[in-house]
N, C-alpha and C positions, 0 to 999 in steps of 0.2 A: 335240530336247532343250529343256527350258525353261531360260531364262537367269535364273531367279529366284534371287537371291543366297542362299547357304546361311545367312548370318548372320540372315536374316529368320525362319528356322525358330523361333527362340526369342523372337519379338516379345513374346508375352505369357506364355510358359512361365516357370515358376519357374526360377531359375538352377540349373545342376547343383550338387549338393551338394559344396562345397569345404571341406576340413578345414583349410586353411591359416588360421592365426590372423591377424587384422588387425594393421596396423602399430602401432596404439596399444597394443593388449592383448598384443602378442607379447613385450613385456618380461617378462611373467609366464609365458612359454611352458613352462619346465621344471617348473613346479608340476604335480604329478600331476593329470591330468584326471579329473574324476568320470565314471565310465562312463555312457554314455547309456542311456536306457530301452530295453529290448528290445521292439521293436514286434511285435505279433501278426501273423503272416503268414497271409493267407487262401488260398483255393483258387487254384492257379496255372494252371489250365486249364479251359476251358468246353467243349472238344471232346476227344474221345478221340484218342490218338496215331494210330490207324488212320484216323479221320475226317479229321484235319488233314493227314496225310501223303498221303492219297488225292487231295488238292487240288494236290499238287506233281507236276511232271513227273519221270519217272524216279525214283520214290520210293525205290528201293533205295539211291541214292547221296546223297540230300539230307541236309544237316545240319538236323535239325528244330529248331523253336523249343522243343521239349519237352526242353530240356537238363536234365541231372540236377542237382538241388540236394538234397543229403542231408538227411534229417530223423531226429530221434531216435525212440526207440520210442514216446514219448508224443506224438509229432506236432510237437514244437517244432523250429524250424529249427536245424540243426547247421552249423558252419562248413565250407564245402567246402574241399578241398585244391586251392587255386587253382593252375592251371598257366598261367603267363603266356606268351603267344605271343612268338616272337622275330622271325619274318618274317611278312609279309602272306600270308594264306591265298589260294590261287588261287580264282578265281570262275568260275562258269558263268552267263552272263547270264540265260537263262530261269529257272534255278533260283533265282538271287538275286532276280529279280523276283517269283517265286512266294513266296519267303520274306518279302519286304516286304509282299506282300498279306496274308499270314498275320499279320504284325506289326500291320498296320492293323486287321484283324479282332479280334485279341486285345486290343488297347488299348481299343477301344470296348466290348467285352464285359466285360472285367475292371473298367473304370472308367467306367460309363455315366453317372455324374453329374459327371464331370470334363470341362469344355469343352476342356481341353488335349488329351485323348485324341482327340476328333473333329477338332481342328485338325491334329494330326500325321497322323491317318489321311487327311485331305484332302490334305495335302502329299504323302503317298505316292501317292495315286491320281492327283494332278496330274502328278507326275513320270512315272508309268507311262502317261500319256495316257488315263486312265479318267476323263474329265472329268465325266460325270454323277455318278459316285460322289463325286468331289471336291466338286462343288457341293452335293450332299446333306449331306455331312459338315460343310462349313463352315456351312451353314444350321442344322444341329443344334447346332453349337458356339455359334452366336449365340443360339439359342433358350435355351440354358442360361445364358449370360452375355453380354448384349448390350453390355457396357461395355468390351470389350477390342478393341484396334485390329487385332491380327493377323488374325483371321478376316475382317474387313471388307476388309483389303488383299488377302489371298489370294483371296477370292471375286471381288473387283473385277478383279484381274489375270487371273484365269481367264476372266472374261467379256470382257475386252479382247482376250485371245488368240483368243477365238472370234468377234471382230468385233461384240460386243454392247455397244458403248460406252455407249449410253443406259442400259442396265440397270446397268452398272458405276457410272455417275454416280448413279443412283438409290440404289444400295447405299451409296455414300459419303455421299450427302446424308442418308440415314437415320442414319449414324454421326454426322455433324455435328449433327443434331437432338438426339442424346443427349449431346452434348458430348464425343464421342470424337474426338481429334485426334492429330496427330503428323506428323513429317517424311515418313514413308512414306505416310500417308493423303493428304497434300498432293501428293506426287510422283505418286501413282497417279491422283488426280483430274486433275492437270495432263496426264498422259499420255493419259487418255481424251479430254480436250478437244483436245489436240494431234492425235490421230488423227482427230477430227471436223473438223479444219481451223480450230478456234477458237484460233488462236495467241495473239491478244491476251489472251483470257481465261486461257489457260494461263500466260502470263507474269505476269498479275496474281496468280494463285494462288501461283506460285512466289516472287514478290517478297515477298508477305505472309508466306509460310511462312519465308523466309530471315531475315526480321526476328526471328522467334521462335526459329529454329534456324539461326543463322549458321554453325555449324560443320558442318552437314550437307553432305558431299561429294556425296551423291546428289541433293540439291536443286540444288547448284551445277552439276552435270553436266547436269541437265534444263534448267536455265535457259540454260546455254551452248548447248545443242542447239536450243532454241526460238528464242533470239535469232539464231542462225545462219540458221535458216529464214526469219526476218523480214528478214534482210540487215543487221542491226544488229551488225556485226562487232566493234567495240570492246567492247560489252557482252558479246558472246559470248566474246571472248578473256579478259575479266576473270574470268568465272565458270569457264571451262574451265581457266584457270591454277590457280584455287583447287582445283578437283576433281582436277587432275593431281598434286597433292601427296599425295593420299590413296591408300593401297595398293589399296583396294577399287575405286576408280573411276579410278585413275591411267592405266591403259592405254587405256580407252575415251575418256577426256577428251583424252589426248594425240593419239589418232588424229584426233578432231574438230578439235583445235587446229591440227594441221598445215594443214588446209584453210582454216581461218579466217585463219591467218597469211598463207598464200599469197594469199588474196583481198584482203588489205590491203597487198600489195606487200612483205611480209616474207619473201621467197623463201629467203634464205640461212638464216634461223632455222628456217623450215619444213623445209628440206632437212636441217639438222642434227638436228632432232627426229625426222624420219622415219628417219634413220640410226640414232639411238639406239634407236628402237622395233624395228629389225630385229636388234639385238644382244641376246643373252641376258645376263642379269645373274647373278652368282654366287648370289644368294639365291633364284632361281627353283627351285622344287621340282617344279612340274608341267611335264611336257614340253610344248613348244609344239605347236599344232595342226598346224603344217607337218611336224613330226617323226612324227606318228601318223596311221595310216589311220583312216577313219571309225569302224570297229569298235573300234579301240583307244581312240579318243576317248570313245566311248560307255561302254566298260568302265571307263575311268578315272573318268568322271563318275558312273557308277552306283555305283562303290565309295564315292566321296565322299558321295553321297546316302545310301547305306545306313548309313555310319558316323554321319552326322548324325541319321538317323532312329532308330537304336538308342540313340544318346546321349540323344535326346529321350525315347525310351521309358523309359530309366532314370530320367530326371528325373521323369516322370509317376508311375512306380512308387514312387520315393522319396517323392514328395509324398503318395501314398496309403498310405504305411507298408508297402509290399509289398517287403521287402528282398530276398526270393528272386528276384523278377523284375527288380528293380533290378540285381542282380549279373548275372543272365543276359543282360540286354540290353547292359550295359556290356562284359562279356567278349566278346560277339559283335562289338561295335564294335571292340575291340582285335584280334580275330582278323582283321578286315578291314584294320586299319591300326594296328600296334603303336606307331606314333610319335605317336598322339593323346594327348599328355600330360594334358590335362584329364580323360580317362577314368580314368587312374590315380588322380587326386585324388578323383574321384567314387567309385571302388571303395574307396579307403581310408576314405572317410566311411561307406560301407555296411558294411564289415567292422568299423569301430569300433562301429557300432550293434549288431553281433552280439557285441561284446566280444572279438573275435579280434584282439588287438593284435599277435600274431606276424605275421599276414598284413598288417596295416596297416604294420608295420615293413618287411616285404619290399617292399611297394609303394613306400614312400618311398625304400627303397634303390635300387629300379629308377629312380626319378625322379632320384636323385643321379647315377646313371650316365648317364641319357639327357640330362639337363640340368645339367651340372656347374657352370654359371656362375650358377645361381639359388640365392641364399642361403636362401630360404624352404624349399627342399627339404632342406637340411642341418638347418634348425631343426626341421622336422617329423620327420626321421629321428632326430635326437637326442632329441626328446620321446618318441617311441615306444620308443627304447632305454631311457630312464629308466623308463618304465612296465614294461618287462621286467626291470628291475633291472640293466641293463648300463650302469652309471654310467661306467666307463672309456671305453666306446665313445661314450657321449653326450658326454663331455668332449673326446675327440679329434676328434669330428665338429664340435663347436662351435668348436674351435680352427682347424680347416680353414675353417670358415665365416668366422671373423674374418680369416683370411689372404686369402680371396676378396673380402671386403667391407671393406677396411681403413678406408674413410672412413665406413662405415655404423655403425649403433648396434644393430641387431636382434640380431646374433650376440653382440656384447659384453654386451648386457643379459642375454641368456639365459645366457651363460657366467658372468656375475657371480652370478646366482642359483644356478647349480650349484656354483661354488666356495664360495659362502656356505654352502650345505647341507653341504659337505665340511668346513667349519670353517676354511677358508683366508681369514680376514677381510681381511688386507692385500691379497691378490690381488682379492678381491671389491670392496674399496673402490677400488682402482686402476681397475678396469673401470667401476664405477659412476660415478666422477668423470669418466672419459672420455665416458661416455654423456651425462652432463649437459652437458659442454662442447660436444658436437656437437648435442644436441637438448634444449633447455631446455623440456621439457614437464612436465605434471603427473606422468605415469607415470615419467619419468626421476627426478624429485626424490623420488617415493615409493619408488622402488628404492633411491636413496641413503639415504633415511631408514631403510629396512629394514636396510641394511647397518650403518649407524651404531648402531641400536638393538641389533642382534645382538652388536655388539662392546662394548656398554655405554656408548657415547658418546651419552647421552640428550640432552644440550644440542644437539649437532650435529644429531641426528635431529629435534628440535623446529624448528630453523632450516630444515631441508630441507622439513618439512611446511608451515611457514608460507610458504615460497617457492612451494610448489605451490599453496597457497590463493590467493596473490596472482595467479598466472597464470590460474586459473579457479576462483573460489570456489564455483561450482555443480557442479563435476565430481563425478560419482557416486562415484568411487573415494575421494574425501575423506570422504564420509559413511560408506563401508564401513570406513574406517580410524579413525573417531572413537574407538572403544573402545581401539584400540592406542595412539592419541595420548595418551589420558588416562593410560595407564600410564607415559608418559614424564615426566609432571609430578611433581616431587619434593614430598612432603607438607610 
């Protein structure tokens, strides 16, 4: 199994479509959202069902990638009746591997001009140990777009795993020649040098990169590891302690740190750290390797890989305005792991583009249940309720959000807008004033100005507008409200 971190999958991919509104603009969240353009949906398959399923073992039982997405009689996409999974679907390793191969093939056939499709296909082939195909796809990705770091890192790591460090260094040198850089590029170059025994060179690369990316736990972990090999234990300890505070590198750094501490005569601290590593923490969701047989470990890892790959496939489809496949891939990811909350957000974005606000509303409702402490879930749920004309539900949801986030402003701002729309000026004013007291931003003062103006308090509205201008005279919202402000001025 590759130890390639899953987070690297999206090094240069577009972020998954998230319909959550940003903190600044969320004050305006309950204003009805203008429906997004319905994107044309192209052909969703380049192989027949029979051809594709013949590539799968035991084809009679396989869940094909050819999942049904209904269309209307004129060929336009219709909103599917989405059935959200409740529990993780059982997997059969050979069949899921075959499904991932089909995903890789489908992505590059559907989106042959998108370098991301070849990047993800390469990731899939690498995880399936089909290294020749992985190498070919990364090279194709780079031929389409040579300015992106992800394929360079993936290809270089693949070469390092094969013991071809000089070739990996050449790949990363070509990236550097084009001005492509980053923490992952540097850490991969340092790893290649480390494997060749060039420890001093590796340290120099890492030190230089850490000046540019001081928060990178991956670079700190690598620096600690190399300094340890050089016998420079105080420096190794310093970097490993930094890496140990990050969740992604914490365990690896702590394991190395125990040895570094012991070599410096800090045996008691090393012993305590070793004891902590042997204890499970309540936040751990993945079973420890000691608790699982090898086959169980592989199945668990393969499921994680598959979820990430289908999630990435959805991102690529969304970028190419192929909403049918976007939905198909995201749903498959949720079948494998219904607790992947970002997939619900991405699905909501896809269904919003279809104009299916009812399904958007259901998805946000699921998020409220799965993640009840996240106020943004309530805000999105309330917004979709408003769009469906369920104003009472929107108000009760926002009041729940206010109770959850008593010291915050997002829910209060949204509730102020809603109560204003209902004509409850005093409640809207009370909430808007509280928002301003907690967050003296342009958006907050513009909200207060809106409430004042609706209540006929034009003088107070002008003062609020002027305060907003003093905070940021170049704020774009002030330009948008220029016409409204002119109406406040008495002739």
